[in-house]
DOZA-39116 format. One record per residue (C-alpha): y, z, x; residue number from 1. Coordinates in pm, 1 decimal, padded with zeros to 6 digits, always signed. Layout:
# residues N
<atom><y>Y</y><z>Z</z><x>X</x><nr>NUM</nr></atom>
...
This chain:
# residues 60
<atom><y>-01324.9</y><z>+01114.8</z><x>+01300.4</x><nr>1</nr></atom>
<atom><y>-01532.4</y><z>+00948.8</z><x>+01527.2</x><nr>2</nr></atom>
<atom><y>-01814.2</y><z>+00930.0</z><x>+01263.7</x><nr>3</nr></atom>
<atom><y>-01594.1</y><z>+00711.2</z><x>+01067.0</x><nr>4</nr></atom>
<atom><y>-01422.4</y><z>+00513.8</z><x>+01332.9</x><nr>5</nr></atom>
<atom><y>-01562.6</y><z>+00181.0</z><x>+01204.4</x><nr>6</nr></atom>
<atom><y>-01397.6</y><z>+00239.8</z><x>+00881.0</x><nr>7</nr></atom>
<atom><y>-01057.3</y><z>+00378.6</z><x>+01038.1</x><nr>8</nr></atom>
<atom><y>-01045.1</y><z>+00043.0</z><x>+01244.4</x><nr>9</nr></atom>
<atom><y>-01103.1</y><z>-00149.0</z><x>+00957.6</x><nr>10</nr></atom>
<atom><y>-00836.0</y><z>+00054.3</z><x>+00743.5</x><nr>11</nr></atom>
<atom><y>-00597.0</y><z>-00003.8</z><x>+01048.2</x><nr>12</nr></atom>
<atom><y>-00668.5</y><z>-00368.2</z><x>+01100.9</x><nr>13</nr></atom>
<atom><y>-00639.7</y><z>-00439.5</z><x>+00726.7</x><nr>14</nr></atom>
<atom><y>-00299.6</y><z>-00262.9</z><x>+00695.3</x><nr>15</nr></atom>
<atom><y>-00146.3</y><z>-00447.9</z><x>+00987.5</x><nr>16</nr></atom>
<atom><y>-00272.0</y><z>-00757.8</z><x>+00858.1</x><nr>17</nr></atom>
<atom><y>-00102.3</y><z>-00671.5</z><x>+00532.2</x><nr>18</nr></atom>
<atom><y>+00196.4</y><z>-00590.3</z><x>+00701.3</x><nr>19</nr></atom>
<atom><y>+00217.1</y><z>-00916.8</z><x>+00931.9</x><nr>20</nr></atom>
<atom><y>+00175.4</y><z>-01096.2</z><x>+00586.3</x><nr>21</nr></atom>
<atom><y>+00451.5</y><z>-00902.8</z><x>+00427.6</x><nr>22</nr></atom>
<atom><y>+00680.6</y><z>-00939.9</z><x>+00696.1</x><nr>23</nr></atom>
<atom><y>+00630.1</y><z>-01309.9</z><x>+00739.0</x><nr>24</nr></atom>
<atom><y>+00766.3</y><z>-01356.7</z><x>+00368.5</x><nr>25</nr></atom>
<atom><y>+01100.3</y><z>-01209.9</z><x>+00474.7</x><nr>26</nr></atom>
<atom><y>+01425.1</y><z>-01408.8</z><x>+00584.1</x><nr>27</nr></atom>
<atom><y>+01490.8</y><z>-01339.8</z><x>+00960.6</x><nr>28</nr></atom>
<atom><y>+01777.2</y><z>-01046.5</z><x>+00957.6</x><nr>29</nr></atom>
<atom><y>+01531.3</y><z>-00852.6</z><x>+00722.0</x><nr>30</nr></atom>
<atom><y>+01215.5</y><z>-00938.3</z><x>+00925.9</x><nr>31</nr></atom>
<atom><y>+01364.4</y><z>-00782.6</z><x>+01236.9</x><nr>32</nr></atom>
<atom><y>+01439.7</y><z>-00517.9</z><x>+01086.6</x><nr>33</nr></atom>
<atom><y>+01106.4</y><z>-00440.6</z><x>+00944.8</x><nr>34</nr></atom>
<atom><y>+00960.7</y><z>-00503.3</z><x>+01306.5</x><nr>35</nr></atom>
<atom><y>+01207.0</y><z>-00255.3</z><x>+01491.0</x><nr>36</nr></atom>
<atom><y>+01066.8</y><z>-00015.8</z><x>+01242.5</x><nr>37</nr></atom>
<atom><y>+00709.3</y><z>-00077.7</z><x>+01294.0</x><nr>38</nr></atom>
<atom><y>+00786.3</y><z>-00071.6</z><x>+01665.6</x><nr>39</nr></atom>
<atom><y>+00971.1</y><z>+00258.2</z><x>+01636.1</x><nr>40</nr></atom>
<atom><y>+00683.0</y><z>+00395.1</z><x>+01445.4</x><nr>41</nr></atom>
<atom><y>+00422.1</y><z>+00317.6</z><x>+01703.8</x><nr>42</nr></atom>
<atom><y>+00625.5</y><z>+00413.5</z><x>+01988.3</x><nr>43</nr></atom>
<atom><y>+00658.4</y><z>+00768.4</z><x>+01814.2</x><nr>44</nr></atom>
<atom><y>+00282.0</y><z>+00822.5</z><x>+01832.4</x><nr>45</nr></atom>
<atom><y>+00019.8</y><z>+00778.5</z><x>+01555.5</x><nr>46</nr></atom>
<atom><y>-00208.4</y><z>+01073.3</z><x>+01453.5</x><nr>47</nr></atom>
<atom><y>-00472.2</y><z>+01126.5</z><x>+01206.0</x><nr>48</nr></atom>
<atom><y>-00222.6</y><z>+01323.4</z><x>+00989.4</x><nr>49</nr></atom>
<atom><y>-00007.9</y><z>+01050.2</z><x>+00965.7</x><nr>50</nr></atom>
<atom><y>-00058.0</y><z>+00774.4</z><x>+00681.8</x><nr>51</nr></atom>
<atom><y>+00151.5</y><z>+00524.1</z><x>+00517.8</x><nr>52</nr></atom>
<atom><y>+00053.4</y><z>+00380.5</z><x>+00206.4</x><nr>53</nr></atom>
<atom><y>+00252.1</y><z>+00076.0</z><x>+00048.7</x><nr>54</nr></atom>
<atom><y>+00193.1</y><z>+00016.6</z><x>-00314.3</x><nr>55</nr></atom>
<atom><y>+00254.9</y><z>-00316.8</z><x>-00507.9</x><nr>56</nr></atom>
<atom><y>+00385.4</y><z>-00092.3</z><x>-00767.9</x><nr>57</nr></atom>
<atom><y>+00570.9</y><z>+00205.7</z><x>-00640.0</x><nr>58</nr></atom>
<atom><y>+00626.9</y><z>+00524.2</z><x>-00872.2</x><nr>59</nr></atom>
<atom><y>+00967.4</y><z>+00603.3</z><x>-00807.7</x><nr>60</nr></atom>
């Protein structure tokens, strides 16, 4: 993981910037819920096996 640490760091920063932009588009009650989810996710700990991908065109 260390050999590509700059790539990981860039990807994480990009994901967090995107999350902030999406959160700022929400109304206050929804914004608070999403922020609480992110706090839970970070407090539970992150590892290299955990990946969250958000797509503009989800396949459901």
